[in-house]
C-alpha positions as CSV (number, residue, x, y, z in Angstrom):
1,M,11.6,-67.5,27.0
2,Q,14.0,-64.9,25.6
3,R,14.2,-66.7,22.3
4,F,10.4,-66.7,22.1
5,A,10.2,-63.0,22.7
6,R,12.8,-62.2,20.1
7,S,10.9,-64.3,17.5
8,L,7.6,-62.6,18.4
9,F,9.2,-59.1,17.9
10,C,10.6,-60.2,14.4
11,L,7.2,-61.6,13.4
12,L,5.5,-58.2,14.4
13,V,8.0,-56.2,12.3
14,I,7.4,-58.5,9.3
15,T,3.6,-58.2,9.7
16,L,3.9,-54.4,9.7
17,L,6.0,-54.4,6.5
18,I,3.5,-56.7,4.7
19,T,0.3,-55.0,5.7
20,G,1.7,-51.5,5.0
21,C,0.0,-50.0,8.1
22,G,1.4,-46.5,7.4
23,L,4.7,-46.7,9.3
24,F,6.4,-47.9,6.1
25,P,4.5,-46.7,3.0
26,K,4.4,-48.8,-0.1
27,A,6.4,-47.5,-3.0
28,G,4.4,-45.7,-5.6
29,Q,1.4,-44.9,-3.3
30,P,0.6,-41.6,-1.6
31,T,0.9,-41.6,2.2
32,T,-2.5,-40.9,3.9
33,T,-2.0,-41.8,7.5
34,P,-1.5,-38.8,9.8
35,T,1.7,-38.6,11.8
36,A,2.4,-36.8,15.0
37,A,4.6,-33.7,15.5
38,A,7.6,-32.8,13.3
39,V,10.1,-35.5,14.4
40,P,12.0,-38.0,12.2
41,T,9.5,-40.7,11.1
42,L,10.1,-44.4,11.7
43,D,11.2,-44.8,8.1
44,G,13.8,-42.0,8.5
45,R,12.3,-39.8,5.8
46,L,12.5,-36.0,6.2
47,R,9.1,-34.2,6.3
48,I,8.5,-30.8,4.7
49,N,7.5,-29.3,8.0
50,Q,11.0,-30.2,9.3
51,I,12.5,-28.4,6.3
52,Q,10.3,-25.4,6.9
53,G,10.8,-25.3,10.7
54,A,9.0,-22.8,13.0
55,Q,10.9,-19.8,11.6
56,H,11.4,-17.7,8.6
57,R,14.5,-19.5,7.2
58,S,14.8,-23.3,6.9
59,P,17.1,-25.0,9.5
60,Y,18.2,-27.1,6.4
61,D,19.2,-24.0,4.3
62,G,22.1,-25.0,2.1
63,K,21.9,-28.7,2.9
64,R,21.2,-31.7,0.7
65,V,18.1,-33.7,1.6
66,S,16.5,-36.8,0.2
67,G,13.3,-38.9,0.6
68,V,11.0,-35.9,0.9
69,E,7.5,-36.8,-0.3
70,G,4.3,-34.8,-1.1
71,I,1.6,-34.0,-3.6
72,V,2.0,-31.5,-6.4
73,T,-0.7,-28.8,-5.7
74,A,0.2,-26.2,-8.4
75,I,2.6,-25.8,-11.3
76,T,4.4,-22.6,-12.5
77,G,6.8,-22.0,-15.4
78,S,9.7,-22.5,-13.1
79,G,8.7,-25.3,-10.8
80,F,5.9,-26.6,-8.7
81,Y,4.4,-26.5,-5.2
82,L,4.7,-29.7,-3.1
83,Q,2.6,-30.3,0.0
84,D,2.8,-33.1,2.5
85,S,-0.4,-35.1,2.8
86,L,0.6,-36.0,6.4
87,P,0.4,-32.7,8.3
88,D,1.9,-32.5,11.8
89,T,0.1,-31.1,14.7
90,D,2.2,-27.9,14.9
91,E,0.4,-25.0,13.1
92,R,3.7,-23.0,13.2
93,T,5.3,-25.2,10.6
94,S,4.3,-25.1,6.9
95,E,3.5,-28.3,5.2
96,A,4.5,-27.2,1.7
97,L,7.4,-25.6,-0.2
98,F,8.3,-24.7,-3.8
99,V,10.4,-27.1,-5.9
100,S,12.5,-25.1,-8.4
101,A,12.8,-27.3,-11.5
102,S,13.1,-25.7,-15.0
103,A,12.5,-29.1,-16.8
104,F,10.1,-31.2,-14.9
105,G,8.6,-33.3,-17.7
106,N,5.0,-34.4,-17.5
107,I,4.3,-33.6,-13.8
108,S,0.6,-32.9,-13.1
109,V,-1.3,-31.5,-10.2
110,G,-2.2,-34.5,-8.0
111,D,1.0,-36.4,-8.6
112,F,2.6,-38.0,-5.5
113,I,6.3,-37.3,-5.7
114,R,9.4,-38.5,-3.9
115,I,12.4,-36.2,-3.9
116,E,15.4,-38.5,-4.4
117,T,17.8,-35.7,-3.8
118,A,17.8,-31.9,-3.6
119,R,19.4,-29.0,-2.0
120,V,17.5,-26.6,0.3
121,R,17.8,-22.8,-0.3
122,E,16.1,-19.6,0.9
123,Y,15.4,-17.8,-2.3
124,N,15.0,-14.0,-2.3
125,P,12.4,-13.1,-5.0
126,A,13.4,-9.4,-4.9
127,G,17.1,-10.2,-5.4
128,L,20.1,-10.6,-3.2
129,G,20.5,-7.8,-0.6
130,E,16.9,-6.6,-1.0
131,N,14.6,-6.0,2.0
132,S,12.5,-9.1,1.4
133,L,11.7,-12.3,3.1
134,T,12.8,-15.5,1.4
135,R,10.9,-18.5,0.0
136,T,12.0,-21.9,1.1
137,E,12.8,-24.0,-2.0
138,L,14.3,-27.2,-3.2
139,F,16.6,-27.0,-6.2
140,Q,19.1,-29.2,-8.0
141,V,16.3,-31.8,-7.8
142,S,15.9,-35.4,-8.8
143,Y,12.6,-37.1,-8.1
144,S,10.2,-39.9,-8.9
145,V,6.5,-39.8,-9.6
146,L,5.0,-42.5,-7.4
147,S,1.4,-42.1,-8.4
148,S,-1.0,-39.7,-10.1
149,G,-4.5,-38.4,-9.7
150,N,-4.3,-38.1,-5.9
151,P,-6.7,-35.8,-4.1
152,L,-5.1,-32.6,-3.0
153,P,-4.6,-31.8,0.6
154,E,-7.5,-29.9,2.1
155,P,-6.9,-26.1,2.1
156,V,-6.4,-24.4,5.5
157,V,-9.3,-22.1,6.1
158,L,-8.2,-18.6,7.1
159,G,-10.6,-16.8,9.4
160,E,-13.6,-17.6,11.4
161,A,-14.0,-21.3,10.3
162,G,-10.3,-22.1,10.6
163,R,-7.1,-20.4,11.7
164,R,-7.7,-17.0,13.2
165,I,-5.8,-14.3,11.2
166,P,-3.9,-11.7,13.4
167,N,-5.8,-8.4,12.9
168,F,-3.6,-5.9,14.7
169,T,0.1,-6.8,14.7
170,I,2.3,-7.5,11.7
171,E,5.4,-8.1,13.8
172,N,6.3,-7.0,17.4
173,D,9.0,-9.5,18.4
174,V,11.7,-8.3,16.0
175,N,13.9,-5.2,16.0
176,G,16.1,-6.0,13.1
177,Y,15.6,-8.8,10.5
178,A,12.9,-11.4,10.9
179,G,14.9,-14.0,9.0
180,R,17.8,-13.8,11.4
181,T,15.9,-14.3,14.7
182,G,14.3,-17.2,16.4
183,E,11.3,-15.2,17.5
184,F,8.3,-16.7,15.8
185,D,4.7,-16.1,16.9
186,P,2.1,-16.9,14.2
187,A,-0.8,-16.6,16.7
188,Q,-0.2,-12.9,17.2
189,D,2.1,-11.7,14.3
190,G,0.7,-11.5,10.8
191,L,4.2,-11.8,9.3
192,D,4.8,-15.1,11.1
193,F,1.2,-16.3,10.5
194,C,1.7,-16.1,6.7
195,E,5.1,-17.7,6.9
196,S,3.6,-20.7,8.8
197,L,1.4,-21.2,5.6
198,E,4.1,-20.6,3.0
199,G,3.4,-22.7,-0.1
200,M,0.3,-24.3,1.3
201,R,-3.2,-24.5,-0.1
202,V,-5.4,-22.0,1.8
203,Q,-9.0,-20.9,1.6
204,V,-10.8,-17.6,2.3
205,N,-14.5,-17.7,2.9
206,D,-16.9,-14.8,2.3
207,A,-14.1,-12.5,1.0
208,L,-14.7,-8.8,0.8
209,A,-12.6,-6.6,-1.5
210,V,-11.0,-3.7,0.3
211,S,-9.0,-2.5,-2.7
212,S,-9.8,-2.4,-6.4
213,T,-7.7,-4.5,-8.9
214,S,-4.4,-2.7,-9.4
215,Y,-2.3,-2.2,-12.6
216,Y,-0.3,-5.2,-11.4
217,K,-3.5,-7.4,-11.3
218,E,-3.5,-7.6,-7.5
219,V,-6.6,-7.1,-5.4
220,V,-6.8,-7.1,-1.6
221,V,-9.5,-8.8,0.4
222,V,-10.5,-9.6,4.0
223,A,-12.1,-12.8,5.2
224,D,-15.6,-13.3,6.6
225,L,-16.9,-10.0,5.1
226,G,-14.5,-8.1,7.3
227,K,-16.0,-9.5,10.6
228,D,-12.6,-9.2,12.4
229,A,-11.2,-6.2,10.4
230,S,-10.3,-3.4,12.7
231,V,-11.7,-0.2,11.1
232,L,-13.8,-1.1,8.1
233,S,-15.7,1.9,6.6
234,P,-19.3,1.9,5.4
235,R,-17.7,1.9,1.9
236,S,-15.8,-1.3,2.7
237,V,-12.5,0.4,3.0
238,L,-10.0,-0.8,5.6
239,V,-8.4,2.2,7.3
240,L,-4.7,2.3,8.4
241,R,-4.2,3.4,12.0
242,Q,-1.1,4.4,13.9
243,E,-0.6,1.1,15.7
244,D,-2.6,-1.1,13.3
245,A,-1.3,-1.8,9.7
246,N,-4.1,-4.4,9.2
247,P,-2.3,-7.7,8.9
248,E,-5.7,-9.3,8.1
249,R,-5.4,-8.0,4.6
250,I,-5.0,-10.9,2.0
251,M,-3.5,-9.9,-1.4
252,L,-4.6,-11.9,-4.4
253,D,-2.3,-12.2,-7.3
254,D,-2.4,-13.7,-10.9
255,T,0.2,-16.4,-11.1
256,F,-2.4,-19.1,-12.0
257,I,-5.5,-17.3,-13.0
258,N,-6.5,-13.9,-14.6
259,I,-7.5,-11.5,-11.8
260,P,-10.6,-9.7,-13.0
261,A,-11.6,-6.1,-12.6
262,V,-12.7,-6.1,-8.9
263,Q,-13.9,-3.0,-7.2
264,V,-13.8,-2.0,-3.5
265,G,-16.8,-3.5,-1.8
266,A,-17.1,-6.6,-4.1
267,R,-18.3,-9.7,-2.3
268,F,-17.0,-13.1,-3.4
269,T,-19.7,-15.6,-3.7
270,Q,-17.5,-18.7,-3.6
271,P,-14.5,-19.5,-1.4
272,I,-11.2,-18.4,-2.7
273,I,-8.7,-21.3,-2.8
274,G,-5.1,-21.0,-3.7
275,I,-1.4,-21.1,-2.7
276,M,0.2,-18.8,-0.1
277,D,3.2,-17.3,-1.8
278,Y,5.6,-14.4,-1.3
279,S,7.1,-11.8,-3.6
280,F,7.8,-8.1,-3.9
281,G,7.6,-7.6,-0.1
282,N,4.2,-9.2,0.3
283,F,2.6,-12.5,1.1
284,K,0.2,-13.2,-1.7
285,L,-2.6,-15.7,-2.1
286,Q,-2.3,-17.1,-5.7
287,P,-5.9,-18.4,-6.5
288,T,-6.0,-21.6,-8.5
289,Q,-9.6,-21.4,-9.4
290,K,-11.7,-18.8,-11.1
291,L,-13.0,-16.0,-8.8
292,R,-16.7,-15.6,-8.4
293,F,-18.0,-12.3,-7.0
294,E,-20.6,-9.6,-7.1
295,Q,-19.4,-6.0,-7.5
296,G,-20.0,-3.5,-4.7
297,N,-21.8,-0.2,-5.2
298,N,-19.7,2.8,-4.1
299,P,-20.8,5.8,-6.2
300,P,-18.1,8.5,-6.3
301,E,-18.7,11.3,-3.8
302,A,-19.2,15.0,-4.6
303,V,-19.2,18.2,-2.6
304,T,-22.8,19.0,-1.6
305,Y,-21.9,22.1,0.6
306,E,-22.7,25.4,-1.1
307,P,-20.5,28.2,0.3
308,S,-22.3,31.5,1.0
309,V,-21.0,34.9,-0.2
310,S,-19.1,35.3,3.1
311,E,-17.4,31.9,2.9
312,L,-14.2,30.8,1.1
313,A,-13.7,27.2,-0.2
314,F,-10.3,25.5,-0.4
315,A,-9.3,22.2,-2.0
316,T,-6.2,20.2,-2.6
317,Y,-5.8,17.6,-5.3
318,N,-2.8,15.5,-6.5
319,V,-3.6,15.0,-10.2
320,A,-1.0,12.3,-10.9
321,N,1.5,13.6,-13.5
322,F,-1.1,15.6,-15.3
323,D,-0.1,16.1,-19.0
324,P,-3.2,16.8,-21.2
325,M,-1.1,16.3,-24.3
326,V,-0.5,12.7,-23.5
327,S,-4.0,12.0,-22.1
328,P,-6.5,14.5,-23.5
329,E,-9.4,12.6,-22.0
330,R,-8.0,13.4,-18.5
331,L,-8.2,17.1,-19.3
332,K,-12.0,17.0,-19.6
333,A,-12.5,14.6,-16.8
334,L,-10.4,16.7,-14.4
335,A,-12.2,19.9,-15.4
336,E,-15.6,18.3,-14.8
337,Q,-14.4,17.1,-11.4
338,I,-13.3,20.6,-10.4
339,V,-16.7,22.0,-11.4
340,F,-19.2,19.4,-10.6
341,T,-17.4,17.3,-7.9
342,L,-15.5,20.0,-6.0
343,N,-18.1,22.7,-6.7
344,S,-15.4,25.1,-8.2
345,P,-13.5,25.9,-5.0
346,D,-12.2,29.4,-4.5
347,I,-8.6,28.3,-4.0
348,L,-7.5,25.0,-5.5
349,A,-4.0,23.6,-4.8
350,L,-2.9,21.1,-7.5
351,Q,0.1,18.8,-7.3
352,E,2.0,17.0,-10.1
353,I,1.3,19.3,-13.0
354,Q,4.0,18.4,-15.6
355,D,5.6,20.9,-18.0
356,D,4.3,21.5,-21.5
357,D,6.2,18.7,-23.2
358,G,5.6,16.1,-20.4
359,E,8.3,13.6,-19.8
360,L,10.4,14.6,-22.8
361,D,13.7,15.5,-21.1
362,S,14.2,18.8,-22.7
363,A,15.1,22.3,-21.6
364,Q,11.3,23.0,-21.3
365,T,10.2,23.6,-17.7
366,S,7.2,25.9,-18.2
367,A,3.7,24.5,-17.7
368,S,1.8,27.6,-18.8
369,G,0.3,25.7,-21.8
370,N,-1.0,22.8,-19.7
371,I,-2.4,25.1,-17.0
372,N,-4.1,27.3,-19.5
373,R,-5.7,24.3,-21.2
374,L,-7.1,23.2,-17.9
375,I,-8.4,26.7,-17.1
376,Q,-10.1,27.0,-20.5
377,K,-11.6,23.5,-20.2
378,V,-13.0,24.3,-16.7
379,K,-14.7,27.4,-18.3
380,Q,-16.0,25.3,-21.2
381,V,-17.8,22.8,-18.9
382,G,-19.5,25.6,-17.0
383,G,-17.0,26.6,-14.3
384,P,-15.5,30.0,-13.4
385,E,-12.4,31.5,-15.1
386,Y,-9.6,30.6,-12.8
387,K,-6.3,32.4,-12.5
388,A,-3.1,30.5,-11.8
389,L,-0.1,30.9,-9.6
390,T,3.0,28.8,-10.1
391,I,6.8,29.0,-10.4
392,D,8.6,27.0,-13.0
393,P,11.3,24.7,-11.4
394,L,14.8,24.4,-12.5
395,R,15.2,21.5,-14.9
396,N,15.0,18.1,-13.2
397,A,15.5,19.7,-9.8
398,D,12.2,18.9,-8.1
399,G,12.0,15.1,-8.4
400,G,9.3,13.0,-10.1
401,A,9.6,11.6,-13.5
402,A,12.7,12.8,-15.4
403,G,11.8,15.5,-17.8
404,G,8.3,16.0,-16.3
405,N,9.3,18.8,-13.9
406,I,6.2,18.5,-11.8
407,R,5.2,21.4,-9.7
408,V,2.5,22.7,-7.4
409,V,0.0,25.1,-8.8
410,L,-2.6,27.4,-7.2
411,L,-5.8,28.1,-9.1
412,Y,-8.0,30.9,-7.7
413,R,-11.1,32.6,-8.7
414,E,-11.8,36.4,-8.4
415,D,-15.5,36.3,-9.2
416,R,-16.5,35.9,-5.6
417,G,-14.4,38.7,-4.2
418,L,-11.0,37.0,-3.7
419,S,-7.9,39.0,-4.7
420,L,-4.1,38.6,-4.7
421,A,-2.1,40.8,-2.5
422,A,0.3,43.1,-4.3
423,A,4.0,41.9,-4.4
424,P,6.4,40.8,-7.2
425,A,6.3,37.2,-8.3
426,G,9.3,35.1,-7.2
427,D,11.5,32.7,-9.2
428,A,12.8,29.1,-8.7
429,S,15.6,30.0,-6.4
430,T,14.7,33.1,-4.3
431,P,13.2,32.3,-0.9
432,N,10.0,34.1,0.1
433,Q,10.3,36.3,3.2
434,V,7.8,37.3,5.8
435,L,7.7,41.1,6.2
436,K,6.0,43.3,8.7
437,K,3.9,46.1,7.1
438,D,1.7,48.4,9.1
439,G,1.9,45.9,11.9
440,K,0.7,43.0,9.8
441,P,2.5,40.1,8.1
442,A,3.1,40.4,4.4
443,L,5.0,38.2,1.9
444,S,8.0,39.7,0.0
445,L,7.0,37.6,-3.1
446,N,3.6,36.7,-4.3
447,P,3.8,33.9,-5.2
448,G,7.1,32.8,-3.8
449,R,8.9,29.6,-2.8
450,V,9.5,28.5,0.8
451,S,13.2,27.8,1.4
452,P,14.0,26.6,-2.2
453,Q,17.7,26.5,-1.5
454,A,17.4,24.5,1.7
455,Y,18.9,21.0,1.6
456,A,15.5,19.6,2.8
457,F,14.0,20.3,-0.7
458,R,16.9,18.9,-2.7
459,D,15.4,16.9,-5.6
460,S,11.9,17.5,-4.2
461,R,9.1,19.9,-4.8
462,K,9.4,23.3,-3.3
463,P,6.4,24.7,-1.4
464,L,4.6,27.6,-3.1
465,S,3.4,30.4,-0.8
466,A,0.9,33.1,-1.7
467,Q,-1.1,35.9,0.1
468,F,-4.7,36.5,-0.7
469,I,-7.3,39.0,0.5
470,F,-11.0,38.2,1.1
471,K,-13.5,40.4,3.0
472,G,-10.6,42.6,4.1
473,K,-8.7,39.7,5.7
474,D,-5.3,38.4,4.6
475,I,-5.0,34.6,4.0
476,F,-1.6,33.0,3.7
477,V,-1.6,29.8,1.6
478,I,1.3,27.4,1.4
479,A,0.8,24.6,-1.2
480,C,3.0,21.6,-0.7
481,H,4.0,18.3,-2.2
482,L,6.5,16.7,0.2
483,N,9.0,13.9,-0.4
484,S,7.6,10.6,-1.6
485,K,7.4,7.5,0.7
486,G,8.6,5.3,-2.1
487,E,11.9,4.5,-0.4
488,D,10.3,3.2,2.8
489,G,10.5,-0.5,3.6
490,P,7.5,-2.8,2.9
491,L,5.3,-3.8,5.8
492,F,5.9,-7.5,5.3
493,G,9.6,-7.1,4.5
494,D,12.5,-8.8,6.3
495,Q,13.4,-5.6,8.2
496,Q,11.1,-5.1,11.2
497,P,9.9,-2.6,12.0
498,P,9.9,-1.3,8.4
499,G,12.6,1.3,7.7
500,L,11.3,4.8,7.1
501,V,14.1,6.0,4.9
502,S,12.1,8.8,3.3
503,E,10.9,10.2,6.6
504,R,14.2,12.0,7.3
505,Q,13.8,14.4,4.4
506,R,10.1,15.0,5.1
507,L,11.0,15.9,8.7
508,E,13.4,18.5,7.5
509,Q,10.8,19.8,5.0
510,A,8.2,20.0,7.8
511,R,10.6,22.0,9.9
512,E,11.2,24.5,7.2
513,I,7.5,25.0,6.5
514,N,6.7,25.2,10.2
515,A,9.3,27.8,10.7
516,F,7.9,29.9,7.8
517,V,4.4,29.6,9.3
518,K,5.7,30.7,12.7
519,Q,7.2,33.8,11.2
520,I,3.8,34.8,10.0
521,L,2.2,34.1,13.4
522,A,5.0,35.9,15.2
523,V,3.8,39.1,13.5
524,D,0.1,38.2,14.0
525,P,-0.8,35.3,16.2
526,F,-4.3,35.5,14.8
527,A,-3.3,35.3,11.2
528,Y,-5.3,33.0,8.8
529,V,-2.8,30.5,7.5
530,V,-3.5,27.4,5.4
531,V,-1.0,24.7,4.6
532,L,-2.4,22.1,2.1
533,G,-1.3,19.5,-0.4
534,D,0.0,16.0,-0.8
535,L,2.2,15.7,2.4
536,N,3.0,12.0,1.7
537,D,2.6,11.0,5.3
538,F,0.0,10.1,8.0
539,Q,-1.6,12.4,10.5
540,W,0.2,10.8,13.4
541,S,3.6,10.7,11.7
542,A,6.7,12.6,12.9
543,P,6.8,14.9,9.8
544,I,3.1,15.9,10.1
545,M,3.4,16.4,13.8
546,T,6.5,18.5,13.3
547,L,4.7,20.5,10.6
548,Q,1.8,21.5,12.8
549,E,3.9,21.9,16.0
550,D,2.7,24.9,18.0
551,A,1.2,26.5,14.9
552,L,-1.3,24.4,13.0
553,A,-4.2,22.0,13.4
554,N,-4.8,19.1,11.0
555,L,-8.4,19.0,9.8
556,I,-8.3,15.3,8.9
557,T,-8.6,14.5,12.6
558,L,-12.0,16.1,12.7
559,L,-13.5,13.2,10.6
560,P,-14.6,9.9,11.9
561,E,-11.7,7.4,11.9
562,Y,-13.3,5.3,9.1
563,D,-13.3,8.4,6.8
564,R,-9.6,9.4,7.2
565,Y,-8.2,8.4,3.9
566,T,-7.2,9.9,0.6
567,Y,-5.3,7.0,-0.9
568,N,-5.4,3.2,-1.0
569,H,-2.1,1.3,-0.9
570,E,-2.4,-2.4,-1.0
571,G,-5.7,-2.4,0.8
572,N,-4.6,0.0,3.5
573,A,-6.7,3.2,3.1
574,Q,-4.6,6.1,4.4
575,A,-4.5,9.9,4.6
576,L,-1.6,11.4,2.6
577,D,-3.3,14.6,1.5
578,H,-4.1,17.2,4.2
579,I,-5.3,20.7,5.0
580,L,-3.8,22.2,8.1
581,V,-4.8,25.7,9.4
582,S,-3.7,28.1,12.0
583,L,-5.7,28.0,15.2
584,A,-7.4,31.3,14.5
585,F,-8.6,30.1,11.1
586,L,-9.7,26.8,12.6
587,K,-12.4,28.7,14.5
588,Q,-13.8,29.9,11.2
589,L,-14.3,26.3,9.8
590,S,-17.7,25.7,8.3
591,H,-17.2,22.4,6.5
592,F,-14.6,19.8,5.9
593,D,-14.5,16.6,3.9
594,V,-12.4,14.1,1.9
595,V,-14.1,13.5,-1.4
596,H,-13.7,9.9,-2.3
597,I,-13.6,9.8,-6.1
598,N,-10.4,7.9,-7.0
599,S,-8.9,5.8,-4.1
600,E,-11.7,3.2,-4.4
601,T,-11.8,3.1,-8.2
602,L,-10.2,0.9,-10.9
603,P,-7.0,2.4,-12.4
604,D,-8.5,2.9,-15.9
605,A,-11.6,4.6,-14.6
606,R,-10.0,7.3,-12.4
607,V,-8.4,10.7,-13.0
608,S,-5.8,10.3,-10.2
609,D,-4.9,7.8,-7.5
610,H,-5.6,10.4,-4.8
611,D,-8.8,11.8,-3.4
612,P,-9.2,15.6,-3.1
613,V,-9.7,17.2,0.3
614,Y,-12.1,20.1,0.7
615,A,-12.7,22.8,3.4
616,V,-14.8,25.9,3.7
617,F,-14.2,28.8,6.1
618,K,-16.5,31.7,7.1
619,F,-15.5,35.4,7.1
620,E,-17.9,37.3,9.3
């Protein structure tokens, strides 16, 4: 009886080998029979999902592997993407990876390949030591093409008809580095969700563009026309919130196709299919098929409010390294925006006006020529004759492009009764002082810089303060351009939560400006004070809260949440430009708005990348 059982078992094994039932695939043929979860298969081969693991770094990192099989789904100049046709049942583990092979012969999409031998590595596309997640790769590869012309694995649908995309949290399980922890929650965390799809074919249905195509040929979309997007504006803009960085954003990039000029609000008429990749601090969907879409229709906004003779209009506008000698067409476009879009405000704070020879790194720091060209062009297109207040910086002492010497400028018009209080003009180094004259606050310099020698403003723009008079009332204006956020960590970087390196300097800058405002209010608690400009931070951020502490109110918070944005960064619409006012002046507010003319527009069609902010106050 034992001999019979032994013979029957051997016969069963031989039958399985002959019939090729899927446990032992025949050489040269793609495997199509589904397997169970990621455990060693009966033939001993290693699966891609085992190499990927349910984590950000492969458990096989640095090790040699062999016998890995999959179908080539896309080819780049440096290798190809390989996806297993036998997915496991664990959504946490990706079924694909990148094979780095500089000379891979006549490989084609649809080839079924066996990796004879390779080494696994976690490749940092940003470079060693950079705050970037890594991409799981095979390198030092030898392989065999077993068959060609195979159907590609079905793409994973992202969104309503497939895997739900986290729409609130990017990462909440890590306080350190995502690649060094075992915490992995793709169901809740956008960072882990995208990692679980690394290298795989994915599909987005009914995509809606929430950014326009950037200079880098990237455009950001949301699935299902934004059905699960948190705060989507009527203009199809996805708004950043304090606790919600919108992980549902999907960035499209141009590795395989040319990304066309897509505008905010465009609707894609066919599913977007491509490879989930990672580079430059972002997961990116690399489409492999031409994009089909219909453009949206977001006409640029314009100020429609008409101030009365007893009202005063303010605006702030970052004009993005303005140099009319390099881009004469921007001069006319900006002048027309000031007159026709912003309705010629009484006081206009401009940021990023370069000196007269632009980014030529010379001894030139004056911008009087550029400013006068703008004033004359405004007049030519039908606007008022503005006067200008500015203080030339010391050479290369205020940050920005070397040689550009960007600065803040105040334009003001006298034709409606506004005048400048009498005081000598300041210089680049002398701090303005708050004096008490006849029981009222007054500035020692007009204009003058706020704390120009303070360490907080080292290599950064110094605030420009001025005192105006309208209808017998003093108005104190502080025009600012605070330290850039450029040093901060990416939202989808390895370090979680992202490091806010630049925040420390903005905090100190905010303290200096807040202290200056409080000096004015100490003399007159009911003084009219306006702080405006590109503050390079969000209304809930520590620097902005410090700036307004016990002194100012931020007008952006008066708008509906969907309208609180002046800038669009990677599909996250956010408020960087602000107007803050003293509480006494807040009571005089007649009108406030963000004028959306740039943040939703294609780069070549806009004057700046910031939207201006506009406010009107009554004097009765």
